[in-house]
C-alpha positions in Angstrom: 14.2 -21.9 8.4 13.5 -23.6 12.1 10.4 -25.4 11.4 8.8 -26.7 8.2 5.0 -26.8 8.1 3.5 -28.8 5.1 0.0 -29.0 3.6 -1.7 -30.9 1.1 -4.5 -29.5 -1.1 -6.6 -31.5 -3.1 -9.0 -30.0 -5.2 -12.1 -31.9 -6.4 -12.6 -32.4 -10.3 -15.1 -30.0 -11.8 -14.5 -27.1 -8.8 -15.5 -23.8 -10.5 -13.7 -20.8 -10.4 -16.8 -19.0 -9.1 -17.0 -21.2 -6.4 -13.6 -22.6 -5.2 -12.9 -25.1 -2.4 -11.2 -23.2 0.5 -8.5 -25.0 3.5 -7.3 -23.4 6.4 -3.6 -23.6 7.1 -2.8 -23.5 10.6 0.5 -22.5 11.8 1.9 -20.7 14.7 3.1 -17.4 15.6 6.3 -17.1 14.1 8.3 -15.4 11.1 7.0 -17.1 8.0 10.0 -16.8 5.6 9.1 -18.6 2.2 6.4 -20.3 0.8 6.8 -23.1 -1.5 4.3 -24.1 -4.1 4.6 -27.4 -5.9 2.0 -27.9 -8.6 2.8 -31.3 -10.1 2.9 -32.4 -13.9 -1.2 -33.2 -14.8 -2.8 -29.8 -13.4 -2.3 -28.8 -17.3 -3.3 -25.0 -16.8 -7.1 -26.2 -15.5 -6.2 -25.7 -12.2 -5.7 -22.6 -10.0 -4.3 -21.5 -6.7 -4.8 -18.5 -4.2 -3.1 -18.2 -0.7 -4.4 -15.4 1.5 -3.3 -14.0 4.7 -5.8 -12.4 7.1 -8.3 -12.5 4.2 -5.5 -11.0 2.0 -3.9 -12.3 -1.6 -0.5 -12.9 -1.3 0.0 -15.6 -3.9 -0.6 -14.3 -6.9 0.6 -11.0 -5.6 -2.4 -8.7 -5.5 -5.3 -8.6 -8.4 -7.7 -11.3 -9.0 -5.8 -13.7 -10.8 -4.7 -17.3 -10.1 -1.6 -19.1 -9.9 -1.8 -21.7 -12.9 1.1 -23.9 -13.3 2.1 -27.5 -14.6 4.9 -29.4 -13.5 6.5 -26.0 -11.1 7.8 -25.5 -8.5 7.3 -21.7 -6.9 9.1 -20.3 -3.7 7.1 -17.2 -2.6 9.4 -15.0 -0.2 7.3 -13.7 2.7 9.3 -12.5 5.3 7.0 -11.5 8.2 5.4 -12.7 11.1 2.1 -14.8 10.6 -0.6 -15.9 13.4 -1.7 -19.4 13.8 -5.1 -19.1 12.2 -4.3 -16.4 9.3 -3.5 -18.7 6.6 -6.1 -19.8 3.8 -6.0 -21.5 0.4 -8.2 -21.5 -2.5 -8.2 -23.3 -5.3 -10.5 -24.2 -8.5 -10.1 -27.7 -10.7 -11.9 -27.7 -13.8 -10.2 -30.9 -14.8 -12.2 -34.4 -15.0 -9.7 -35.4 -12.1 -8.7 -34.6 -8.9 -5.6 -32.3 -8.5 -3.5 -31.7 -5.4 -1.1 -29.0 -4.7 1.8 -29.3 -2.4 3.0 -26.3 0.1 5.7 -25.7 2.5 6.1 -22.8 4.7 9.7 -22.5 6.3 8.8 -20.8 9.7 11.1 -19.5 12.5 11.2 -18.2 15.7 10.0 -14.2 16.0 12.9 -12.1 17.0 12.1 -9.2 19.5 13.0 -6.0 18.5 15.8 -4.2 20.4 14.8 -1.8 22.6 15.5 1.8 21.2 16.6 4.5 23.3 15.8 8.1 22.6 17.2 10.7 24.3 15.7 14.3 24.1 18.1 17.4 24.1 16.5 18.6 27.2 16.9 15.3 29.2 20.0 16.6 30.3 19.0 20.1 31.8 17.9 20.3 34.9 14.2 21.1 36.2 13.4 24.3 37.9 11.0 25.0 40.6 9.7 27.9 38.7 8.3 26.2 35.3 6.3 29.2 34.3 9.4 31.3 34.0 11.1 28.8 31.9 8.0 28.7 29.6 7.8 32.3 29.8 11.3 32.3 28.8 10.8 30.2 25.5 7.4 32.3 24.6 7.3 35.6 25.6 8.3 39.0 23.7 9.3 40.7 27.1 11.3 37.9 28.3 13.8 38.6 25.5 13.6 42.1 26.3 14.4 41.6 29.8 10.3 42.2 30.8 8.7 40.5 34.0 8.9 36.9 32.9 6.4 35.9 35.5 3.6 38.8 35.0 3.7 37.9 31.6 3.0 34.3 31.7 0.4 35.0 34.6 -1.7 37.4 32.5 -1.5 34.9 29.6 -2.9 31.9 31.4 -5.4 34.0 33.4 -7.0 35.4 29.9 -6.6 32.3 28.4 -4.3 32.9 25.2 -1.4 31.5 24.4 2.0 33.3 24.0 3.7 33.0 20.6 7.0 31.4 20.5 10.2 33.9 19.9 12.8 32.4 17.7 
C-alpha cells in the first residue's frame, strides 16, 4: 500500500432499495489492492451497500444482492488497475436513522509490464532475393520432386490460385 483513499457514505433514513443513493468515489489511475468496508454497530441489517467499478458490481461479487452487515469490517481484495472516475457506491437505508458506511482503498503505482521478446525461428535465417523460390519450396509439390520451382509459383500466382502446403 502506497496511498490510502477513504470515503464516508452517509445514507439518509428511508432510502428505498428500489431508489438507492449514489456517490462517486474518485481515485486516480493506480493499482487497487484491497477495499475495506466498515459497517458500524447500529445498521442492524437495515442498510445495504453496492460497490461498482465502471458500472459492474464488485461488492458483493456478482448478482443483485446487497452487502448487509452490522458491526463488521470487511476486506475485499481487488488487485487490479482502476481509473480516476470508475468507482461508484450505492446504498439504501430502511431505518429511521441515517447511517454511514466507511470505506478505504489501498492504492499503489501501476507497474509497467516487462517487455517480452519473441524470437521467430526464421529470424536467424537470411532472406534471399528470390522470395518466390522460397515460397515455392515450401508450398509446391514439384519443389520436393526437383521440378521447376519458379515456374510453378509463377503459374499459381498468374492463375490466382494458392499452392497447397507439402509436409
